[in-house]
C-alpha positions, -999 to 999 in steps of 0.1 A, spaced: 690 -114 -488 661 -136 -489 675 -156 -518 708 -165 -495 687 -176 -467 667 -201 -489 697 -215 -502 714 -220 -467 681 -235 -457 685 -260 -488 720 -272 -474 712 -275 -440 679 -294 -442 694 -325 -460 727 -323 -435 701 -326 -405 678 -353 -419 715 -374 -427 726 -366 -392 693 -381 -379 695 -410 -400 727 -421 -386 721 -414 -350 715 -446 -332 674 -451 -325 664 -454 -288 644 -481 -298 672 -501 -307 692 -496 -277 710 -526 -262 694 -542 -233 702 -570 -207 670 -591 -195 675 -597 -158 660 -622 -136 658 -631 -102 663 -666 -92 655 -664 -54 644 -690 -28 635 -726 -33 637 -734 -72 603 -747 -83 581 -747 -114 576 -711 -113 611 -705 -113 614 -726 -147 586 -704 -158 603 -671 -147 635 -682 -166 618 -694 -197 602 -661 -199 632 -640 -195 645 -659 -228 618 -656 -245 617 -621 -240 655 -616 -250 652 -633 -281 619 -612 -290 637 -583 -283 671 -589 -294 686 -584 -262 725 -584 -256 725 -608 -227 700 -624 -202 711 -622 -165 704 -646 -138 707 -634 -102 713 -662 -82 705 -665 -46 691 -702 -40 694 -730 -16 685 -756 -45 651 -770 -54 633 -795 -74 652 -816 -100 627 -813 -127 624 -775 -129 661 -775 -129 667 -795 -160 639 -777 -175 661 -745 -171 692 -760 -179 675 -773 -213 663 -737 -223 697 -721 -212 714 -749 -236 691 -738 -266 692 -701 -260 706 -681 -289 710 -653 -263 741 -653 -241 731 -663 -205 753 -643 -176 750 -661 -143 760 -641 -113 760 -645 -76 753 -610 -59 764 -600 -23 750 -620 5 737 -645 -20 746 -683 -27 742 -710 -52 739 -742 -36 728 -774 -50 704 -767 -80 719 -733 -80 753 -746 -87 740 -763 -118 725 -730 -131 759 -712 -119 780 -735 -141 754 -735 -170 759 -698 -177 777 -689 -207 797 -664 -184 792 -670 -145 809 -646 -117 801 -643 -80 807 -617 -54 833 -620 -26 816 -636 3 794 -657 -17 796 -695 -21 783 -722 -43 785 -759 -43 769 -787 -23 749 -803 -51 745 -838 -41 708 -849 -48 684 -860 -17 651 -874 -18 621 -863 4 604 -892 19 581 -899 48 608 -898 72 622 -865 60 654 -860 42 666 -895 27 696 -902 7 692 -913 -28 710 -945 -48 743 -942 -59 732 -945 -97 713 -910 -93 741 -894 -77 767 -906 -108 738 -895 -131 736 -859 -116 777 -859 -113 776 -866 -153 751 -840 -160 773 -812 -141 802 -826 -155 793 -825 -190 777 -788 -186 813 -778 -175 830 -795 -202 811 -777 -229 815 -742 -210 851 -751 -203 854 -752 -167 870 -774 -146 850 -807 -147 868 -824 -119 858 -799 -93 821 -798 -107 817 -835 -103 830 -832 -68 799 -806 -61 777 -838 -68 795 -866 -55 814 -852 -26 792 -823 -17 819 -799 -22 811 -763 -14 835 -736 -24 838 -697 -17 838 -673 -48 874 -668 -46 882 -708 -46 855 -710 -73 873 -686 -94 907 -701 -88 897 -735 -95 880 -723 -126 847 -729 -120 836 -692 -127 852 -664 -149 844 -633 -130 850 -622 -93 829 -589 -88 818 -570 -58 789 -556 -78 764 -564 -104 777 -535 -126 815 -544 -119 803 -581 -134 790 -567 -164 819 -543 -170 840 -574 -168 820 -591 -190 820 -566 -219 841 -577 -246 844 -611 -236 839 -640 -262 814 -670 -253 803 -699 -272 769 -698 -278 756 -734 -295 775 -734 -326 791 -700 -327 814 -678 -306 799 -643 -295 816 -611 -281 793 -598 -256 787 -559 -262 772 -548 -230 786 -512 -229 757 -487 -222 730 -518 -223 702 -510 -200 692 -540 -173 654 -548 -172 644 -569 -147 611 -591 -155 583 -585 -133 564 -619 -121 533 -625 -143 501 -637 -129 506 -673 -140 540 -670 -124 528 -657 -91 498 -684 -91 526 -712 -92 547 -695 -68 519 -695 -42 511 -727 -48 545 -741 -45 551 -727 -11 552 -759 10 531 -744 37 503 -735 14 505 -769 -5 502 -788 30 472 -769 39 456 -774 6 462 -811 6 448 -811 45 417 -791 29 412 -814 0 413 -846 23 388 -832 51 365 -818 22 364 -850 3 355 -868 41 329 -844 52 313 -845 17 312 -884 15 298 -884 53 270 -860 47 263 -860 9 236 -835 -6 254 -799 -2 282 -804 -30 303 -777 -10 327 -801 9 335 -824 -19 340 -798 -46 362 -775 -26 380 -806 -15 386 -817 -50 399 -787 -62 423 -780 -31 435 -815 -35 446 -806 -73 464 -776 -64 480 -790 -32 495 -819 -50 508 -796 -76 523 -777 -52 540 -808 -35 554 -817 -69 533 -846 -77 528 -838 -111 536 -804 -133 515 -774 -141 505 -789 -175 488 -816 -157 471 -792 -135 460 -769 -161 446 -798 -181 429 -815 -147 413 -783 -136 398 -776 -172 382 -812 -170 369 -804 -136 356 -772 -147 335 -790 -174 325 -815 -154 311 -793 -128 293 -773 -154 275 -804 -167 267 -818 -134 252 -784 -123 225 -791 -154 215 -825 -141 221 -819 -105 201 -794 -79 233 -775 -71 219 -742 -66 247 -727 -83 274 -741 -61 287 -765 -88 283 -738 -115 306 -716 -96 332 -742 -88 333 -750 -124 341 -712 -132 365 -710 -107 384 -744 -122 381 -730 -157 399 -698 -148 428 -716 -127 432 -743 -157 435 -716 -184 459 -697 -163 479 -728 -157 477 -741 -195 512 -746 -206 525 -722 -232 551 -734 -254 584 -709 -257 585 -682 -285 616 -696 -298 620 -713 -330 594 -741 -339 599 -773 -322 577 -798 -309 560 -789 -274 535 -807 -251 503 -794 -266 520 -783 -300 502 -747 -293 514 -714 -303 516 -685 -277 490 -665 -299 468 -696 -297 473 -698 -259 466 -659 -256 434 -662 -277 425 -693 -257 428 -675 -223 407 -645 -236 381 -671 -248 380 -689 -213 376 -657 -193 351 -644 -218 330 -674 -215 334 -671 -176 320 -635 -175 294 -647 -198 283 -673 -179 286 -656 -146 262 -628 -159 238 -654 -172 238 -672 -141 233 -638 -121 204 -630 -142 190 -663 -137 194 -662 -100 180 -627 -99 150 -640 -119 145 -670 -97 145 -648 -65 118 -625 -81 97 -658 -88 97 -668 -51 86 -634 -38 57 -634 -63 22 -646 -49 13 -682 -54 -8 -695 -87 -15 -731 -75 -24 -751 -47 -48 -739 -16 -30 -702 -17 -41 -696 -51 -77 -699 -40 -77 -674 -14 -96 -640 -25 -110 -661 -54 -147 -657 -64 -170 -685 -67 -206 -693 -77 -230 -711 -53 -245 -741 -73 -273 -744 -49 -284 -726 -17 -256 -719 11 -275 -719 45 -246 -725 58 -233 -754 37 -232 -764 -4 -215 -767 -33 -197 -738 -51 -176 -738 -84 -145 -718 -87 -121 -721 -114 -140 -747 -130 -141 -772 -102 -169 -779 -76 -161 -775 -40 -178 -779 -9 -182 -745 8 -197 -729 41 -206 -696 49 -186 -678 76 -209 -673 109 -226 -642 109 -236 -641 72 -270 -646 58 -278 -677 32 -268 -672 -2 -289 -684 -29 -281 -704 -61 -261 -684 -87 -248 -657 -63 -213 -650 -62 -193 -655 -30 -155 -652 -23 -129 -675 -4 -116 -664 27 -102 -695 40 -92 -733 29 -98 -763 53 -86 -792 34 -116 -800 9 -138 -770 25 -138 -736 15 -148 -710 38 -168 -685 21 -185 -652 24 -210 -631 3 -193 -608 -23 -212 -577 -10 -198 -586 25 -163 -601 15 -132 -577 7 -125 -567 -29 -108 -594 -47 -71 -583 -60 
Protein backbone atom coordinates (compact mmCIF):
# COMPACT_ATOMS: atom_id res chain seq x y z
CA UNK A 1 0.00 0.00 0.00
CA UNK A 2 2.77 2.43 0.91
CA UNK A 3 4.70 1.48 -2.25
CA UNK A 4 1.70 2.30 -4.45
CA UNK A 5 1.19 5.71 -2.81
CA UNK A 6 4.84 6.61 -3.41
CA UNK A 7 4.57 5.61 -7.02
CA UNK A 8 1.46 7.77 -7.45
CA UNK A 9 3.22 10.79 -5.93
CA UNK A 10 6.12 10.37 -8.34
CA UNK A 11 3.69 10.62 -11.24
CA UNK A 12 1.59 13.47 -9.85
CA UNK A 13 4.38 15.87 -8.75
CA UNK A 14 6.00 16.24 -12.20
CA UNK A 15 2.58 16.74 -13.75
CA UNK A 16 1.72 19.52 -11.26
CA UNK A 17 5.08 21.24 -11.81
CA UNK A 18 4.60 21.12 -15.59
CA UNK A 19 1.11 22.59 -15.22
CA UNK A 20 2.44 25.43 -13.06
CA UNK A 21 5.09 26.22 -15.66
CA UNK A 22 2.51 26.36 -18.43
CA UNK A 23 0.14 28.64 -16.51
CA UNK A 24 0.62 32.38 -17.26
CA UNK A 25 2.36 34.30 -14.52
CA UNK A 26 0.34 37.14 -12.93
CA UNK A 27 3.38 39.41 -13.28
CA UNK A 28 3.29 38.99 -17.06
CA UNK A 29 -0.38 39.90 -17.38
CA UNK A 30 -1.02 42.51 -20.06
CA UNK A 31 -1.78 46.02 -18.93
CA UNK A 32 -2.93 49.31 -20.45
CA UNK A 33 -1.32 52.44 -19.02
CA UNK A 34 -3.94 55.21 -18.93
CA UNK A 35 -3.38 58.93 -18.45
CA UNK A 36 -5.99 61.69 -18.17
CA UNK A 37 -5.43 64.73 -20.38
CA UNK A 38 -7.84 67.18 -18.78
CA UNK A 39 -8.15 70.95 -18.67
CA UNK A 40 -5.74 73.32 -20.37
CA UNK A 41 -2.73 71.57 -21.88
CA UNK A 42 0.47 72.81 -20.24
CA UNK A 43 4.06 71.59 -19.72
CA UNK A 44 2.81 69.41 -16.85
CA UNK A 45 0.46 67.65 -19.29
CA UNK A 46 3.39 66.86 -21.55
CA UNK A 47 5.26 65.52 -18.52
CA UNK A 48 2.33 63.23 -17.64
CA UNK A 49 2.04 61.83 -21.15
CA UNK A 50 5.81 61.33 -21.41
CA UNK A 51 5.81 59.48 -18.09
CA UNK A 52 2.94 57.23 -19.23
CA UNK A 53 4.77 56.33 -22.45
CA UNK A 54 7.98 55.59 -20.51
CA UNK A 55 6.12 53.43 -18.01
CA UNK A 56 4.30 51.54 -20.77
CA UNK A 57 7.52 50.69 -22.53
CA UNK A 58 9.31 49.77 -19.32
CA UNK A 59 6.67 47.22 -18.28
CA UNK A 60 5.87 45.98 -21.81
CA UNK A 61 2.28 47.22 -21.71
CA UNK A 62 -0.16 46.35 -24.47
CA UNK A 63 -1.09 49.99 -25.09
CA UNK A 64 -1.28 53.53 -23.70
CA UNK A 65 -4.73 55.07 -23.31
CA UNK A 66 -5.15 58.85 -23.52
CA UNK A 67 -8.44 60.04 -22.03
CA UNK A 68 -9.03 63.42 -23.68
CA UNK A 69 -11.18 66.15 -22.19
CA UNK A 70 -9.52 69.44 -23.05
CA UNK A 71 -10.31 72.80 -24.66
CA UNK A 72 -6.71 73.05 -25.93
CA UNK A 73 -3.54 74.61 -24.59
CA UNK A 74 0.05 75.54 -25.32
CA UNK A 75 1.47 74.69 -28.72
CA UNK A 76 4.94 73.80 -27.40
CA UNK A 77 3.56 71.30 -24.88
CA UNK A 78 1.33 69.79 -27.59
CA UNK A 79 4.26 69.39 -29.97
CA UNK A 80 6.24 67.64 -27.24
CA UNK A 81 3.46 65.09 -26.80
CA UNK A 82 3.04 64.58 -30.54
CA UNK A 83 6.76 63.87 -30.91
CA UNK A 84 6.70 61.38 -28.02
CA UNK A 85 3.64 59.62 -29.47
CA UNK A 86 5.26 59.34 -32.90
CA UNK A 87 8.41 57.77 -31.36
CA UNK A 88 6.52 55.45 -29.04
CA UNK A 89 6.97 51.72 -29.73
CA UNK A 90 3.79 51.09 -27.72
CA UNK A 91 0.42 51.72 -29.48
CA UNK A 92 -1.34 54.86 -28.26
CA UNK A 93 -5.15 54.78 -28.05
CA UNK A 94 -6.88 58.18 -27.90
CA UNK A 95 -10.44 58.31 -26.56
CA UNK A 96 -12.84 61.13 -25.73
CA UNK A 97 -15.05 59.78 -22.90
CA UNK A 98 -18.71 60.74 -22.35
CA UNK A 99 -19.02 64.44 -21.48
CA UNK A 100 -15.57 65.23 -22.85
CA UNK A 101 -14.26 67.21 -25.78
CA UNK A 102 -11.03 67.43 -27.75
CA UNK A 103 -10.77 70.93 -29.16
CA UNK A 104 -7.73 72.77 -30.53
CA UNK A 105 -4.61 71.01 -29.19
CA UNK A 106 -6.85 68.13 -28.09
CA UNK A 107 -7.78 67.51 -31.75
CA UNK A 108 -4.09 67.12 -32.59
CA UNK A 109 -3.72 64.48 -29.85
CA UNK A 110 -6.89 62.68 -30.91
CA UNK A 111 -5.77 62.37 -34.54
CA UNK A 112 -2.22 61.43 -33.48
CA UNK A 113 -3.43 58.28 -31.71
CA UNK A 114 -2.68 55.00 -33.45
CA UNK A 115 -6.34 54.21 -32.86
CA UNK A 116 -8.86 56.92 -31.94
CA UNK A 117 -12.41 56.87 -30.66
CA UNK A 118 -15.08 59.14 -29.21
CA UNK A 119 -18.21 58.73 -27.15
CA UNK A 120 -21.54 59.91 -28.61
CA UNK A 121 -22.31 63.48 -27.59
CA UNK A 122 -18.66 64.57 -27.62
CA UNK A 123 -16.98 66.88 -30.15
CA UNK A 124 -13.61 67.72 -31.62
CA UNK A 125 -11.99 70.26 -33.93
CA UNK A 126 -11.63 74.08 -33.65
CA UNK A 127 -7.86 73.85 -33.96
CA UNK A 128 -7.15 77.28 -35.43
CA UNK A 129 -4.12 78.70 -33.55
CA UNK A 130 -4.49 81.94 -31.61
CA UNK A 131 -2.07 84.19 -29.74
CA UNK A 132 -2.42 85.73 -26.28
CA UNK A 133 -1.31 89.37 -26.27
CA UNK A 134 -1.77 92.48 -24.21
CA UNK A 135 -5.20 92.97 -25.75
CA UNK A 136 -6.32 89.40 -25.06
CA UNK A 137 -6.85 86.83 -27.81
CA UNK A 138 -5.32 87.88 -31.12
CA UNK A 139 -5.24 86.20 -34.57
CA UNK A 140 -1.95 84.81 -35.81
CA UNK A 141 -0.28 85.28 -39.16
CA UNK A 142 -1.47 83.22 -42.09
CA UNK A 143 1.84 81.42 -42.37
CA UNK A 144 1.45 80.17 -38.80
CA UNK A 145 -2.04 78.84 -39.61
CA UNK A 146 -0.66 77.10 -42.69
CA UNK A 147 2.14 75.54 -40.65
CA UNK A 148 -0.29 74.08 -38.10
CA UNK A 149 -2.59 72.89 -40.89
CA UNK A 150 0.29 71.10 -42.59
CA UNK A 151 1.29 69.48 -39.28
CA UNK A 152 -2.19 68.10 -38.61
CA UNK A 153 -2.56 67.03 -42.23
CA UNK A 154 0.69 65.07 -42.09
CA UNK A 155 -0.36 63.39 -38.84
CA UNK A 156 -3.68 62.34 -40.40
CA UNK A 157 -1.89 61.06 -43.49
CA UNK A 158 0.41 58.85 -41.41
CA UNK A 159 -2.56 57.44 -39.51
CA UNK A 160 -4.58 56.93 -42.70
CA UNK A 161 -7.28 59.47 -41.84
CA UNK A 162 -9.17 62.13 -43.79
CA UNK A 163 -6.50 64.75 -44.44
CA UNK A 164 -8.93 67.27 -45.98
CA UNK A 165 -11.19 67.40 -42.93
CA UNK A 166 -8.18 67.48 -40.60
CA UNK A 167 -6.79 70.46 -42.49
CA UNK A 168 -10.13 72.28 -42.14
CA UNK A 169 -9.86 71.90 -38.36
CA UNK A 170 -7.04 74.46 -38.55
CA UNK A 171 -7.80 76.60 -41.59
CA UNK A 172 -11.58 76.97 -41.08
CA UNK A 173 -11.97 76.17 -37.39
CA UNK A 174 -14.16 73.17 -38.30
CA UNK A 175 -15.76 71.32 -35.37
CA UNK A 176 -17.41 67.90 -35.64
CA UNK A 177 -19.51 65.71 -33.41
CA UNK A 178 -18.33 62.22 -32.63
CA UNK A 179 -20.65 60.68 -35.21
CA UNK A 180 -19.58 63.17 -37.91
CA UNK A 181 -15.90 62.55 -37.11
CA UNK A 182 -16.51 58.80 -37.51
CA UNK A 183 -18.35 59.25 -40.80
CA UNK A 184 -15.64 61.52 -42.21
CA UNK A 185 -12.90 59.06 -41.34
CA UNK A 186 -11.17 61.05 -38.61
CA UNK A 187 -11.65 58.39 -35.93
CA UNK A 188 -12.11 54.63 -36.09
CA UNK A 189 -14.35 53.85 -33.13
CA UNK A 190 -17.62 55.24 -31.80
CA UNK A 191 -18.08 53.82 -28.29
CA UNK A 192 -20.39 54.78 -25.44
CA UNK A 193 -17.88 53.79 -22.75
CA UNK A 194 -14.21 53.18 -22.27
CA UNK A 195 -14.76 49.45 -21.89
CA UNK A 196 -16.67 49.35 -25.18
CA UNK A 197 -13.88 51.33 -26.87
CA UNK A 198 -11.26 48.82 -25.70
CA UNK A 199 -13.43 45.87 -26.78
CA UNK A 200 -13.77 47.34 -30.26
CA UNK A 201 -10.04 48.10 -30.36
CA UNK A 202 -9.09 44.50 -29.55
CA UNK A 203 -7.90 42.62 -32.60
CA UNK A 204 -7.41 45.69 -34.81
CA UNK A 205 -4.11 46.18 -36.59
CA UNK A 206 -2.38 49.58 -36.33
CA UNK A 207 0.82 50.95 -37.77
CA UNK A 208 3.39 51.68 -35.06
CA UNK A 209 6.59 53.09 -36.50
CA UNK A 210 7.66 50.77 -39.28
CA UNK A 211 5.70 47.72 -38.17
CA UNK A 212 2.10 46.56 -37.99
CA UNK A 213 0.85 45.70 -34.51
CA UNK A 214 -2.32 43.74 -33.77
CA UNK A 215 -3.87 45.00 -30.55
CA UNK A 216 -4.28 42.24 -27.99
CA UNK A 217 -6.33 43.89 -25.25
CA UNK A 218 -8.53 41.05 -24.06
CA UNK A 219 -8.27 40.75 -20.29
CA UNK A 220 -5.78 43.62 -20.05
CA UNK A 221 -5.94 45.68 -16.87
CA UNK A 222 -6.24 49.47 -17.15
CA UNK A 223 -3.78 51.18 -14.81
CA UNK A 224 -4.24 54.94 -14.45
CA UNK A 225 -1.02 56.78 -13.65
CA UNK A 226 -1.12 59.00 -10.58
CA UNK A 227 0.48 62.43 -10.81
CA UNK A 228 3.95 62.65 -9.32
CA UNK A 229 5.29 65.48 -7.15
CA UNK A 230 7.06 67.13 -10.10
CA UNK A 231 3.92 67.06 -12.26
CA UNK A 232 1.73 68.39 -9.44
CA UNK A 233 4.18 71.25 -8.87
CA UNK A 234 4.22 72.09 -12.59
CA UNK A 235 0.44 71.84 -12.66
CA UNK A 236 0.13 74.33 -9.81
CA UNK A 237 2.58 76.79 -11.35
CA UNK A 238 0.87 76.42 -14.73
CA UNK A 239 -2.45 77.65 -13.32
CA UNK A 240 -2.94 81.11 -14.91
CA UNK A 241 -4.28 82.65 -11.66
CA UNK A 242 -1.37 81.29 -9.62
CA UNK A 243 1.14 82.40 -12.26
CA UNK A 244 -0.30 85.93 -12.34
CA UNK A 245 -0.19 86.23 -8.55
CA UNK A 246 3.41 85.00 -8.47
CA UNK A 247 4.43 87.59 -11.07
CA UNK A 248 2.74 90.37 -9.05
CA UNK A 249 4.44 89.19 -5.83
CA UNK A 250 7.75 89.11 -7.68
CA UNK A 251 7.40 92.65 -9.07
CA UNK A 252 6.30 94.21 -5.77
CA UNK A 253 8.94 92.24 -3.86
CA UNK A 254 11.70 93.66 -6.04
CA UNK A 255 10.24 97.18 -5.75
CA UNK A 256 10.06 97.06 -1.94
CA UNK A 257 13.51 95.47 -1.72
CA UNK A 258 15.12 98.17 -3.83
CA UNK A 259 13.23 100.93 -1.98
CA UNK A 260 14.32 99.76 1.48
CA UNK A 261 17.42 97.55 1.16
CA UNK A 262 18.94 95.72 4.08
CA UNK A 263 16.45 93.02 5.08
CA UNK A 264 16.99 90.91 1.91
CA UNK A 265 13.52 89.33 2.31
CA UNK A 266 11.46 91.27 -0.29
CA UNK A 267 14.04 91.03 -3.08
CA UNK A 268 14.77 87.36 -2.45
CA UNK A 269 11.09 86.34 -2.31
CA UNK A 270 10.38 88.59 -5.28
CA UNK A 271 13.11 87.05 -7.45
CA UNK A 272 12.01 83.45 -6.76
CA UNK A 273 8.31 84.28 -7.20
CA UNK A 274 9.04 86.08 -10.48
CA UNK A 275 10.89 83.06 -11.88
CA UNK A 276 8.04 80.72 -10.93
CA UNK A 277 5.42 83.10 -12.33
CA UNK A 278 7.20 83.54 -15.65
CA UNK A 279 7.37 79.77 -16.00
CA UNK A 280 3.65 79.50 -15.30
CA UNK A 281 2.95 82.05 -18.04
CA UNK A 282 4.96 80.00 -20.52
CA UNK A 283 7.88 82.42 -20.92
CA UNK A 284 10.31 79.50 -20.52
CA UNK A 285 10.06 75.79 -19.90
CA UNK A 286 10.62 73.57 -16.88
CA UNK A 287 14.18 72.79 -17.97
CA UNK A 288 15.19 76.45 -17.97
CA UNK A 289 13.37 77.11 -14.69
CA UNK A 290 15.10 74.19 -12.98
CA UNK A 291 18.55 75.40 -14.03
CA UNK A 292 17.78 79.02 -13.03
CA UNK A 293 16.53 77.96 -9.59
CA UNK A 294 19.64 75.84 -9.00
CA UNK A 295 21.87 78.79 -9.92
CA UNK A 296 19.80 81.13 -7.73
CA UNK A 297 20.07 78.72 -4.81
CA UNK A 298 23.87 78.53 -5.11
CA UNK A 299 24.17 82.33 -5.35
CA UNK A 300 21.99 82.81 -2.26
CA UNK A 301 24.08 80.34 -0.24
CA UNK A 302 27.28 82.12 -1.27
CA UNK A 303 25.73 85.52 -0.48
CA UNK A 304 24.84 84.29 3.02
CA UNK A 305 28.54 83.70 3.71
CA UNK A 306 29.61 87.23 2.75
CA UNK A 307 26.49 89.12 3.88
CA UNK A 308 24.90 89.36 7.34
CA UNK A 309 21.64 87.83 6.12
CA UNK A 310 20.84 86.22 9.51
CA UNK A 311 19.82 82.98 7.77
CA UNK A 312 17.31 84.57 5.39
CA UNK A 313 19.45 84.15 2.28
CA UNK A 314 20.41 80.66 3.44
CA UNK A 315 16.76 79.62 3.73
CA UNK A 316 15.93 81.07 0.33
CA UNK A 317 18.88 79.21 -1.17
CA UNK A 318 17.67 75.89 0.22
CA UNK A 319 14.15 76.48 -1.14
CA UNK A 320 15.58 77.34 -4.57
CA UNK A 321 17.76 74.24 -4.61
CA UNK A 322 14.84 71.93 -3.75
CA UNK A 323 12.53 73.49 -6.37
CA UNK A 324 15.31 73.45 -8.96
CA UNK A 325 16.08 69.79 -8.31
CA UNK A 326 12.40 68.84 -8.64
CA UNK A 327 12.04 70.73 -11.92
CA UNK A 328 15.36 69.64 -13.40
CA UNK A 329 14.56 67.96 -16.74
CA UNK A 330 14.63 64.19 -16.94
CA UNK A 331 15.30 62.55 -20.31
CA UNK A 332 12.95 59.75 -21.36
CA UNK A 333 13.66 56.12 -20.56
CA UNK A 334 13.31 55.17 -24.21
CA UNK A 335 16.14 54.25 -26.54
CA UNK A 336 19.34 56.31 -26.07
CA UNK A 337 19.13 59.59 -27.91
CA UNK A 338 20.20 63.19 -27.54
CA UNK A 339 18.49 64.98 -24.68
CA UNK A 340 18.69 68.43 -23.18
CA UNK A 341 21.38 67.68 -20.59
CA UNK A 342 22.43 64.16 -21.63
CA UNK A 343 21.32 62.83 -18.24
CA UNK A 344 20.13 59.30 -17.55
CA UNK A 345 17.12 58.69 -15.27
CA UNK A 346 19.41 56.98 -12.76
CA UNK A 347 21.66 60.06 -12.68
CA UNK A 348 18.64 62.31 -12.19
CA UNK A 349 17.31 60.22 -9.29
CA UNK A 350 20.72 60.15 -7.60
CA UNK A 351 21.13 63.90 -8.18
CA UNK A 352 17.73 64.58 -6.59
CA UNK A 353 18.67 62.48 -3.56
CA UNK A 354 22.01 64.31 -3.36
CA UNK A 355 20.33 67.73 -3.41
CA UNK A 356 17.73 66.75 -0.82
CA UNK A 357 20.45 65.21 1.37
CA UNK A 358 22.60 68.33 1.07
CA UNK A 359 19.60 70.49 1.94
CA UNK A 360 18.84 68.35 5.00
CA UNK A 361 22.47 68.42 6.19
CA UNK A 362 22.78 72.16 5.56
CA UNK A 363 19.49 72.82 7.33
CA UNK A 364 20.64 70.78 10.32
CA UNK A 365 23.99 72.58 10.44
CA UNK A 366 22.29 75.97 10.21
CA UNK A 367 19.83 75.02 12.94
CA UNK A 368 22.69 73.92 15.20
CA UNK A 369 24.62 77.14 14.47
CA UNK A 370 21.53 79.25 15.20
CA UNK A 371 20.96 77.37 18.46
CA UNK A 372 24.56 77.99 19.52
CA UNK A 373 24.31 81.67 18.59
CA UNK A 374 21.19 82.10 20.71
CA UNK A 375 22.90 80.41 23.67
CA UNK A 376 25.91 82.70 23.35
CA UNK A 377 23.66 85.74 23.32
CA UNK A 378 22.13 84.65 26.64
CA UNK A 379 25.57 84.32 28.28
CA UNK A 380 27.02 87.03 30.49
CA UNK A 381 29.26 89.45 28.60
CA UNK A 382 33.00 88.85 28.90
CA UNK A 383 34.20 92.17 27.48
CA UNK A 384 33.46 95.86 28.01
CA UNK A 385 31.99 97.59 31.05
CA UNK A 386 29.68 94.70 31.93
CA UNK A 387 32.68 92.42 32.30
CA UNK A 388 34.10 94.69 35.10
CA UNK A 389 31.01 94.39 37.31
CA UNK A 390 31.74 92.07 40.23
CA UNK A 391 35.46 91.91 39.42
CA UNK A 392 38.03 92.21 42.22
CA UNK A 393 40.64 94.95 42.12
CA UNK A 394 43.69 95.82 44.25
CA UNK A 395 44.19 99.33 45.60
CA UNK A 396 47.45 100.81 44.31
CA UNK A 397 47.25 103.51 46.97
CA UNK A 398 44.86 104.66 49.71
CA UNK A 399 41.20 105.10 48.67
CA UNK A 400 39.73 107.91 50.78
CA UNK A 401 37.44 107.94 48.97
CA UNK A 402 39.19 108.11 45.52
CA UNK A 403 42.40 106.57 44.24
CA UNK A 404 43.86 104.15 41.71
CA UNK A 405 43.16 100.42 41.52
CA UNK A 406 44.44 97.64 39.24
CA UNK A 407 41.90 95.29 37.69
CA UNK A 408 42.71 92.72 34.96
CA UNK A 409 46.20 94.16 34.75
CA UNK A 410 44.97 97.70 34.03
CA UNK A 411 44.99 100.84 36.20
CA UNK A 412 41.60 102.49 36.78
CA UNK A 413 40.51 105.49 38.80
CA UNK A 414 38.16 104.30 41.53
CA UNK A 415 35.93 105.80 44.21
CA UNK A 416 34.61 104.17 47.36
CA UNK A 417 30.86 104.05 47.71
CA UNK A 418 29.52 106.36 50.45
CA UNK A 419 29.35 104.82 53.95
CA UNK A 420 32.49 102.68 53.61
CA UNK A 421 35.75 103.30 55.55
CA UNK A 422 38.94 104.20 53.65
CA UNK A 423 40.94 101.36 52.05
CA UNK A 424 44.69 101.09 52.38
CA UNK A 425 47.18 100.33 49.64
CA UNK A 426 47.29 96.65 48.66
CA UNK A 427 43.81 95.87 49.95
CA UNK A 428 41.18 94.29 47.72
CA UNK A 429 38.00 95.98 46.59
CA UNK A 430 35.11 94.86 44.39
CA UNK A 431 33.66 96.76 41.46
CA UNK A 432 29.94 97.47 41.88
CA UNK A 433 29.47 100.09 39.14
CA UNK A 434 31.07 101.82 36.16
CA UNK A 435 30.66 105.50 35.33
CA UNK A 436 32.64 106.17 32.19
CA UNK A 437 36.29 105.77 33.21
CA UNK A 438 35.50 105.74 36.94
CA UNK A 439 34.90 102.54 38.88
CA UNK A 440 32.63 102.50 41.92
CA UNK A 441 34.04 100.05 44.44
CA UNK A 442 33.48 98.70 47.97
CA UNK A 443 35.81 96.81 50.28
CA UNK A 444 35.71 93.04 49.61
CA UNK A 445 34.55 92.34 53.16
CA UNK A 446 31.57 94.66 52.69
CA UNK A 447 30.77 93.88 49.03
CA UNK A 448 28.78 91.05 47.50
CA UNK A 449 30.47 87.71 46.98
CA UNK A 450 31.92 87.77 43.51
CA UNK A 451 30.64 85.11 41.08
